DOFINU-813178 format. One record per residue (C-alpha): residue number from 1; y, x, z; residue in three letters. Coordinates in steps of 0.2 Angstrom, whole numbers. Layout:
@dovex NUM, v Y, u X, w Z, nudo ALA
...
***
This chain:
@dovex 1, v 458, u -372, w 217, nudo UNK
@dovex 2, v 459, u -375, w 197, nudo UNK
@dovex 3, v 455, u -358, w 190, nudo UNK
@dovex 4, v 472, u -352, w 185, nudo UNK
@dovex 5, v 475, u -350, w 206, nudo UNK
@dovex 6, v 459, u -342, w 208, nudo UNK
@dovex 7, v 464, u -327, w 197, nudo UNK
@dovex 8, v 481, u -324, w 203, nudo UNK
@dovex 9, v 475, u -322, w 222, nudo UNK
@dovex 10, v 461, u -311, w 215, nudo UNK
@dovex 11, v 473, u -302, w 210, nudo UNK
@dovex 12, v 484, u -300, w 223, nudo UNK
@dovex 13, v 468, u -294, w 232, nudo UNK
@dovex 14, v 466, u -279, w 220, nudo UNK
@dovex 15, v 484, u -274, w 220, nudo UNK
@dovex 16, v 487, u -273, w 240, nudo UNK
@dovex 17, v 497, u -262, w 244, nudo UNK
@dovex 18, v 485, u -255, w 259, nudo UNK
@dovex 19, v 473, u -252, w 245, nudo UNK
@dovex 20, v 484, u -235, w 241, nudo UNK
@dovex 21, v 481, u -221, w 252, nudo UNK
@dovex 22, v 499, u -212, w 248, nudo UNK
@dovex 23, v 497, u -197, w 261, nudo UNK
@dovex 24, v 494, u -181, w 252, nudo UNK
@dovex 25, v 477, u -175, w 257, nudo UNK
@dovex 26, v 475, u -165, w 273, nudo UNK
@dovex 27, v 470, u -145, w 273, nudo UNK
@dovex 28, v 465, u -136, w 286, nudo UNK
@dovex 29, v 471, u -118, w 289, nudo UNK
@dovex 30, v 455, u -110, w 285, nudo UNK
@dovex 31, v 453, u -119, w 269, nudo UNK
@dovex 32, v 470, u -114, w 264, nudo UNK
@dovex 33, v 466, u -97, w 267, nudo UNK
@dovex 34, v 452, u -96, w 258, nudo UNK
@dovex 35, v 458, u -103, w 242, nudo UNK
@dovex 36, v 472, u -90, w 243, nudo UNK
@dovex 37, v 460, u -75, w 243, nudo UNK
@dovex 38, v 451, u -84, w 229, nudo UNK
@dovex 39, v 465, u -84, w 219, nudo UNK
@dovex 40, v 468, u -67, w 223, nudo UNK
@dovex 41, v 451, u -60, w 221, nudo UNK
@dovex 42, v 452, u -65, w 202, nudo UNK
@dovex 43, v 468, u -58, w 200, nudo UNK
@dovex 44, v 463, u -41, w 205, nudo UNK
@dovex 45, v 447, u -43, w 195, nudo UNK
@dovex 46, v 457, u -48, w 179, nudo UNK
@dovex 47, v 468, u -33, w 179, nudo UNK
@dovex 48, v 454, u -23, w 184, nudo UNK
@dovex 49, v 444, u -28, w 169, nudo UNK
@dovex 50, v 460, u -26, w 160, nudo UNK
@dovex 51, v 462, u -11, w 167, nudo UNK
@dovex 52, v 444, u -5, w 160, nudo UNK
@dovex 53, v 446, u -9, w 145, nudo UNK
@dovex 54, v 463, u 1, w 141, nudo UNK
@dovex 55, v 455, u 15, w 148, nudo UNK
@dovex 56, v 438, u 11, w 137, nudo UNK
@dovex 57, v 451, u 10, w 121, nudo UNK
@dovex 58, v 460, u 25, w 128, nudo UNK
@dovex 59, v 445, u 36, w 129, nudo UNK
@dovex 60, v 439, u 32, w 113, nudo UNK
@dovex 61, v 456, u 33, w 103, nudo UNK
@dovex 62, v 456, u 52, w 112, nudo UNK
@dovex 63, v 438, u 54, w 106, nudo UNK
@dovex 64, v 442, u 50, w 88, nudo UNK
@dovex 65, v 456, u 60, w 88, nudo UNK
@dovex 66, v 448, u 76, w 95, nudo UNK
@dovex 67, v 434, u 72, w 82, nudo UNK
@dovex 68, v 446, u 72, w 69, nudo UNK
@dovex 69, v 456, u 88, w 75, nudo UNK
@dovex 70, v 439, u 98, w 76, nudo UNK
@dovex 71, v 432, u 92, w 61, nudo UNK
@dovex 72, v 445, u 96, w 47, nudo UNK
@dovex 73, v 455, u 112, w 47, nudo UNK
@dovex 74, v 469, u 106, w 56, nudo UNK
@dovex 75, v 466, u 118, w 71, nudo UNK
@dovex 76, v 464, u 132, w 60, nudo UNK
@dovex 77, v 478, u 129, w 52, nudo UNK
@dovex 78, v 488, u 128, w 69, nudo UNK
@dovex 79, v 481, u 144, w 75, nudo UNK
@dovex 80, v 486, u 151, w 58, nudo UNK
@dovex 81, v 504, u 147, w 61, nudo UNK
@dovex 82, v 506, u 154, w 77, nudo UNK
@dovex 83, v 500, u 170, w 70, nudo UNK
@dovex 84, v 509, u 172, w 57, nudo UNK
@dovex 85, v 526, u 166, w 62, nudo UNK
@dovex 86, v 525, u 175, w 78, nudo UNK
@dovex 87, v 518, u 192, w 70, nudo UNK
@dovex 88, v 530, u 192, w 56, nudo UNK
@dovex 89, v 546, u 190, w 68, nudo UNK
@dovex 90, v 542, u 197, w 82, nudo UNK
@dovex 91, v 542, u 216, w 85, nudo UNK
@dovex 92, v 524, u 225, w 86, nudo UNK
@dovex 93, v 518, u 210, w 94, nudo UNK
@dovex 94, v 503, u 204, w 93, nudo UNK
@dovex 95, v 493, u 187, w 94, nudo UNK
@dovex 96, v 475, u 185, w 102, nudo UNK
@dovex 97, v 464, u 178, w 90, nudo UNK
@dovex 98, v 451, u 169, w 100, nudo UNK
@dovex 99, v 435, u 162, w 92, nudo UNK
@dovex 100, v 437, u 145, w 100, nudo UNK
@dovex 101, v 455, u 142, w 106, nudo UNK
@dovex 102, v 459, u 129, w 120, nudo UNK
@dovex 103, v 469, u 117, w 110, nudo UNK
@dovex 104, v 476, u 100, w 120, nudo UNK
@dovex 105, v 481, u 87, w 109, nudo UNK
@dovex 106, v 491, u 72, w 117, nudo UNK
@dovex 107, v 491, u 53, w 114, nudo UNK
@dovex 108, v 506, u 57, w 103, nudo UNK
@dovex 109, v 495, u 67, w 91, nudo UNK
@dovex 110, v 505, u 84, w 97, nudo UNK
@dovex 111, v 494, u 101, w 98, nudo UNK
@dovex 112, v 499, u 112, w 112, nudo UNK
@dovex 113, v 490, u 128, w 117, nudo UNK
@dovex 114, v 493, u 144, w 125, nudo UNK
@dovex 115, v 488, u 160, w 120, nudo UNK
@dovex 116, v 490, u 178, w 128, nudo UNK
@dovex 117, v 502, u 192, w 118, nudo UNK
@dovex 118, v 496, u 209, w 117, nudo UNK
@dovex 119, v 505, u 226, w 111, nudo UNK
@dovex 120, v 493, u 241, w 104, nudo UNK
@dovex 121, v 495, u 256, w 115, nudo UNK
@dovex 122, v 484, u 271, w 109, nudo UNK
@dovex 123, v 465, u 261, w 108, nudo UNK
@dovex 124, v 469, u 248, w 118, nudo UNK
@dovex 125, v 477, u 231, w 118, nudo UNK
@dovex 126, v 486, u 228, w 129, nudo UNK
@dovex 127, v 494, u 212, w 137, nudo UNK
@dovex 128, v 511, u 209, w 139, nudo UNK
@dovex 129, v 514, u 190, w 139, nudo UNK
@dovex 130, v 508, u 174, w 134, nudo UNK
@dovex 131, v 514, u 161, w 122, nudo UNK
@dovex 132, v 516, u 143, w 124, nudo UNK
@dovex 133, v 516, u 134, w 108, nudo UNK
@dovex 134, v 516, u 116, w 101, nudo UNK
@dovex 135, v 517, u 107, w 84, nudo UNK
@dovex 136, v 521, u 89, w 83, nudo UNK
@dovex 137, v 513, u 76, w 73, nudo UNK
@dovex 138, v 528, u 79, w 58, nudo UNK
@dovex 139, v 523, u 97, w 58, nudo UNK
@dovex 140, v 538, u 106, w 69, nudo UNK
@dovex 141, v 531, u 120, w 78, nudo UNK
@dovex 142, v 542, u 127, w 94, nudo UNK
@dovex 143, v 535, u 141, w 106, nudo UNK
@dovex 144, v 542, u 151, w 118, nudo UNK
@dovex 145, v 538, u 169, w 125, nudo UNK
@dovex 146, v 536, u 175, w 143, nudo UNK
@dovex 147, v 535, u 193, w 146, nudo UNK
@dovex 148, v 526, u 199, w 157, nudo UNK
@dovex 149, v 532, u 219, w 157, nudo UNK
@dovex 150, v 524, u 230, w 169, nudo UNK
@dovex 151, v 540, u 238, w 175, nudo UNK
@dovex 152, v 555, u 230, w 182, nudo UNK
@dovex 153, v 573, u 231, w 176, nudo UNK
@dovex 154, v 568, u 240, w 161, nudo UNK
@dovex 155, v 571, u 233, w 144, nudo UNK
@dovex 156, v 566, u 246, w 132, nudo UNK
@dovex 157, v 560, u 237, w 117, nudo UNK
@dovex 158, v 556, u 240, w 100, nudo UNK
@dovex 159, v 576, u 241, w 91, nudo UNK
@dovex 160, v 578, u 243, w 74, nudo UNK
@dovex 161, v 594, u 249, w 64, nudo UNK
@dovex 162, v 600, u 246, w 46, nudo UNK
@dovex 163, v 601, u 260, w 40, nudo UNK
@dovex 164, v 621, u 261, w 38, nudo UNK
@dovex 165, v 626, u 276, w 47, nudo UNK
@dovex 166, v 617, u 293, w 54, nudo UNK
@dovex 167, v 621, u 294, w 69, nudo UNK
@dovex 168, v 607, u 301, w 81, nudo UNK
@dovex 169, v 613, u 298, w 97, nudo UNK
@dovex 170, v 605, u 286, w 106, nudo UNK
@dovex 171, v 585, u 287, w 110, nudo UNK
@dovex 172, v 570, u 292, w 121, nudo UNK
@dovex 173, v 562, u 308, w 117, nudo UNK
@dovex 174, v 571, u 314, w 131, nudo UNK
@dovex 175, v 562, u 303, w 143, nudo UNK
@dovex 176, v 547, u 306, w 133, nudo UNK
@dovex 177, v 546, u 325, w 133, nudo UNK
@dovex 178, v 545, u 324, w 151, nudo UNK
@dovex 179, v 528, u 314, w 151, nudo UNK
@dovex 180, v 514, u 324, w 156, nudo UNK
@dovex 181, v 501, u 326, w 143, nudo UNK
@dovex 182, v 485, u 316, w 145, nudo UNK
@dovex 183, v 494, u 298, w 140, nudo UNK
@dovex 184, v 497, u 288, w 127, nudo UNK
@dovex 185, v 511, u 276, w 123, nudo UNK
@dovex 186, v 521, u 265, w 109, nudo UNK
@dovex 187, v 538, u 270, w 101, nudo UNK
@dovex 188, v 546, u 262, w 88, nudo UNK
@dovex 189, v 561, u 270, w 77, nudo UNK
@dovex 190, v 573, u 267, w 63, nudo UNK
@dovex 191, v 574, u 278, w 47, nudo UNK
@dovex 192, v 591, u 283, w 38, nudo UNK
@dovex 193, v 588, u 275, w 20, nudo UNK
@dovex 194, v 577, u 262, w 16, nudo UNK
@dovex 195, v 561, u 267, w 9, nudo UNK
@dovex 196, v 545, u 257, w 4, nudo UNK
@dovex 197, v 529, u 258, w 11, nudo UNK
@dovex 198, v 518, u 270, w 3, nudo UNK
@dovex 199, v 533, u 283, w 7, nudo UNK
@dovex 200, v 534, u 281, w 25, nudo UNK
@dovex 201, v 515, u 283, w 26, nudo UNK
@dovex 202, v 516, u 299, w 18, nudo UNK
@dovex 203, v 529, u 305, w 30, nudo UNK
@dovex 204, v 518, u 302, w 44, nudo UNK
@dovex 205, v 502, u 306, w 36, nudo UNK
@dovex 206, v 502, u 324, w 46, nudo UNK
@dovex 207, v 502, u 315, w 63, nudo UNK
@dovex 208, v 488, u 310, w 73, nudo UNK
@dovex 209, v 496, u 292, w 74, nudo UNK
@dovex 210, v 494, u 275, w 71, nudo UNK
@dovex 211, v 509, u 263, w 64, nudo UNK
@dovex 212, v 505, u 246, w 70, nudo UNK
@dovex 213, v 521, u 237, w 61, nudo UNK
@dovex 214, v 537, u 241, w 50, nudo UNK
@dovex 215, v 553, u 230, w 50, nudo UNK
@dovex 216, v 557, u 225, w 32, nudo UNK
@dovex 217, v 573, u 224, w 24, nudo UNK
@dovex 218, v 574, u 206, w 14, nudo UNK
@dovex 219, v 592, u 204, w 10, nudo UNK
@dovex 220, v 601, u 202, w 29, nudo UNK
@dovex 221, v 619, u 202, w 29, nudo UNK
@dovex 222, v 619, u 206, w 9, nudo UNK
@dovex 223, v 612, u 190, w 3, nudo UNK
@dovex 224, v 613, u 179, w 17, nudo UNK
@dovex 225, v 622, u 178, w 35, nudo UNK
@dovex 226, v 611, u 181, w 51, nudo UNK
@dovex 227, v 615, u 182, w 70, nudo UNK
@dovex 228, v 615, u 201, w 71, nudo UNK
@dovex 229, v 624, u 213, w 86, nudo UNK
@dovex 230, v 634, u 229, w 81, nudo UNK
@dovex 231, v 633, u 244, w 91, nudo UNK
@dovex 232, v 643, u 258, w 91, nudo UNK
@dovex 233, v 653, u 250, w 76, nudo UNK
@dovex 234, v 640, u 254, w 63, nudo UNK
@dovex 235, v 625, u 251, w 69, nudo UNK
@dovex 236, v 616, u 233, w 65, nudo UNK
@dovex 237, v 603, u 225, w 73, nudo UNK
@dovex 238, v 595, u 209, w 65, nudo UNK
@dovex 239, v 580, u 199, w 66, nudo UNK
@dovex 240, v 569, u 204, w 51, nudo UNK
@dovex 241, v 550, u 201, w 45, nudo UNK
@dovex 242, v 538, u 214, w 51, nudo UNK
@dovex 243, v 527, u 221, w 37, nudo UNK
@dovex 244, v 510, u 222, w 50, nudo UNK
@dovex 245, v 492, u 226, w 45, nudo UNK
@dovex 246, v 483, u 211, w 35, nudo UNK
@dovex 247, v 477, u 197, w 42, nudo UNK
@dovex 248, v 463, u 186, w 33, nudo UNK
@dovex 249, v 464, u 169, w 32, nudo UNK
@dovex 250, v 450, u 159, w 23, nudo UNK
@dovex 251, v 454, u 143, w 12, nudo UNK
@dovex 252, v 451, u 133, w 27, nudo UNK
@dovex 253, v 465, u 143, w 35, nudo UNK
@dovex 254, v 450, u 150, w 49, nudo UNK
@dovex 255, v 455, u 169, w 53, nudo UNK
@dovex 256, v 440, u 180, w 44, nudo UNK
@dovex 257, v 446, u 197, w 46, nudo UNK
@dovex 258, v 460, u 207, w 54, nudo UNK
@dovex 259, v 467, u 225, w 55, nudo UNK
@dovex 260, v 476, u 234, w 69, nudo UNK
@dovex 261, v 482, u 249, w 64, nudo UNK
@dovex 262, v 487, u 257, w 46, nudo UNK
@dovex 263, v 480, u 273, w 47, nudo UNK
@dovex 264, v 480, u 287, w 36, nudo UNK
@dovex 265, v 468, u 277, w 26, nudo UNK
@dovex 266, v 479, u 265, w 23, nudo UNK
@dovex 267, v 492, u 275, w 13, nudo UNK
@dovex 268, v 485, u 273, w -4, nudo UNK
@dovex 269, v 482, u 254, w 1, nudo UNK
@dovex 270, v 498, u 248, w 8, nudo UNK
@dovex 271, v 501, u 237, w -8, nudo UNK
@dovex 272, v 487, u 224, w -3, nudo UNK
@dovex 273, v 495, u 222, w 14, nudo UNK
@dovex 274, v 511, u 221, w 7, nudo UNK
@dovex 275, v 502, u 205, w -4, nudo UNK
@dovex 276, v 496, u 199, w 13, nudo UNK
@dovex 277, v 512, u 198, w 19, nudo UNK
@dovex 278, v 518, u 190, w 6, nudo UNK
@dovex 279, v 506, u 175, w 5, nudo UNK
@dovex 280, v 508, u 176, w 22, nudo UNK
@dovex 281, v 527, u 173, w 21, nudo UNK
@dovex 282, v 525, u 160, w 7, nudo UNK
@dovex 283, v 512, u 149, w 15, nudo UNK
@dovex 284, v 522, u 151, w 32, nudo UNK
@dovex 285, v 536, u 144, w 22, nudo UNK
@dovex 286, v 529, u 129, w 14, nudo UNK
@dovex 287, v 518, u 122, w 27, nudo UNK
@dovex 288, v 525, u 124, w 44, nudo UNK
@dovex 289, v 543, u 117, w 49, nudo UNK
@dovex 290, v 551, u 131, w 62, nudo UNK
@dovex 291, v 567, u 137, w 70, nudo UNK
@dovex 292, v 574, u 149, w 55, nudo UNK
@dovex 293, v 562, u 144, w 43, nudo UNK
@dovex 294, v 579, u 141, w 28, nudo UNK
@dovex 295, v 582, u 160, w 32, nudo UNK
@dovex 296, v 564, u 165, w 30, nudo UNK
@dovex 297, v 563, u 158, w 11, nudo UNK
@dovex 298, v 580, u 166, w 8, nudo UNK
@dovex 299, v 570, u 184, w 13, nudo UNK
@dovex 300, v 557, u 179, w 1, nudo UNK
@dovex 301, v 568, u 175, w -15, nudo UNK
@dovex 302, v 574, u 192, w -9, nudo UNK
@dovex 303, v 559, u 201, w -9, nudo UNK
@dovex 304, v 550, u 193, w -22, nudo UNK
@dovex 305, v 565, u 200, w -33, nudo UNK
@dovex 306, v 567, u 216, w -26, nudo UNK
@dovex 307, v 552, u 220, w -20, nudo UNK
@dovex 308, v 547, u 228, w -1, nudo UNK
@dovex 309, v 558, u 240, w 10, nudo UNK
@dovex 310, v 555, u 248, w 27, nudo UNK
@dovex 311, v 569, u 255, w 37, nudo UNK
@dovex 312, v 559, u 259, w 53, nudo UNK
@dovex 313, v 541, u 260, w 62, nudo UNK
@dovex 314, v 532, u 255, w 77, nudo UNK
@dovex 315, v 519, u 269, w 80, nudo UNK
@dovex 316, v 507, u 273, w 96, nudo UNK
@dovex 317, v 496, u 291, w 99, nudo UNK
@dovex 318, v 496, u 305, w 113, nudo UNK
@dovex 319, v 514, u 306, w 118, nudo UNK
@dovex 320, v 514, u 325, w 113, nudo UNK
@dovex 321, v 510, u 319, w 93, nudo UNK
@dovex 322, v 523, u 306, w 95, nudo UNK
@dovex 323, v 535, u 321, w 102, nudo UNK
@dovex 324, v 534, u 328, w 85, nudo UNK
@dovex 325, v 542, u 314, w 73, nudo UNK
@dovex 326, v 559, u 324, w 80, nudo UNK
@dovex 327, v 554, u 336, w 67, nudo UNK
@dovex 328, v 558, u 322, w 55, nudo UNK
@dovex 329, v 578, u 321, w 50, nudo UNK
@dovex 330, v 576, u 305, w 41, nudo UNK
@dovex 331, v 570, u 297, w 60, nudo UNK
@dovex 332, v 581, u 291, w 71, nudo UNK
@dovex 333, v 585, u 278, w 86, nudo UNK
@dovex 334, v 569, u 281, w 96, nudo UNK
@dovex 335, v 563, u 271, w 108, nudo UNK
@dovex 336, v 549, u 271, w 121, nudo UNK
@dovex 337, v 538, u 255, w 123, nudo UNK
@dovex 338, v 523, u 255, w 135, nudo UNK
@dovex 339, v 513, u 271, w 143, nudo UNK
@dovex 340, v 496, u 271, w 147, nudo UNK
@dovex 341, v 484, u 284, w 151, nudo UNK
@dovex 342, v 471, u 293, w 139, nudo UNK
@dovex 343, v 463, u 280, w 128, nudo UNK
@dovex 344, v 464, u 291, w 111, nudo UNK
@dovex 345, v 449, u 297, w 97, nudo UNK
@dovex 346, v 459, u 312, w 92, nudo UNK
@dovex 347, v 458, u 317, w 70, nudo UNK
@dovex 348, v 446, u 326, w 65, nudo UNK
***
């Protein structure tokens, strides 16, 4: 046998088919189940790790948002927006002013809060509802008011008539007359002609009452159209601005002080209250997006040109003192509001 024959024989020995194992490995059921569970556990660990990481990132994100909102004037601007928009548009309604309001910030940077609403009845601030407010990242402010009235089926509330007639046929004075002494109440009324706030305060000076707000005429139905209702063919009810006692905000939009009533002492300083109202109206129409902002810009332009005139008031005080307002022939359309037990300090 030569060298070539030996090599071919060796090659045949190496490449024999029986030297290759072509059958798949045999797995025991126990080993197979162990592999499946190991895979599942690994997948669960990976999923849990991913969820934990997302939770940590979300926590850091939310914490960063709250730190930013707490260390800037964003929250102050939000609360100022609520107070200004509501109190300048809602008749005699005031918004609570907590030192540290609870504000929720969503992951999409929308601010939300719920605040109580109240009305001044005598010397008490009587809760009448709550307001739910939200403001988006783009600055749009929306709110809804839930009234929690104390009386069933009673829709009596402030409603002021534009001075276009002298009809004196609808009022709640008869109801007021039947209320016993020892109670205080809230009452609103309209007047027959437009007048300055100073003139109206002068007319009310002799009565032991406090004024909580006055409806302001700002060109409605004259310089621009606005939703309205008509009663008796000549009595026009329109949405309006309210001249309220001043609320003072600092440069960082933090509320520094506010006044509950126009008292007798305010008769000579109504111009100061008017200046604060005009400042609030200008700030509101410049910095907030809300329903009705375009009309408020028209109102602002009208007031800047023509000055501030009012056509009614919301007042509070002892019921017998409120009843005396019928002596004024200029006053009409009396609307009785909340009634409470005596909580008044009589004027000396």
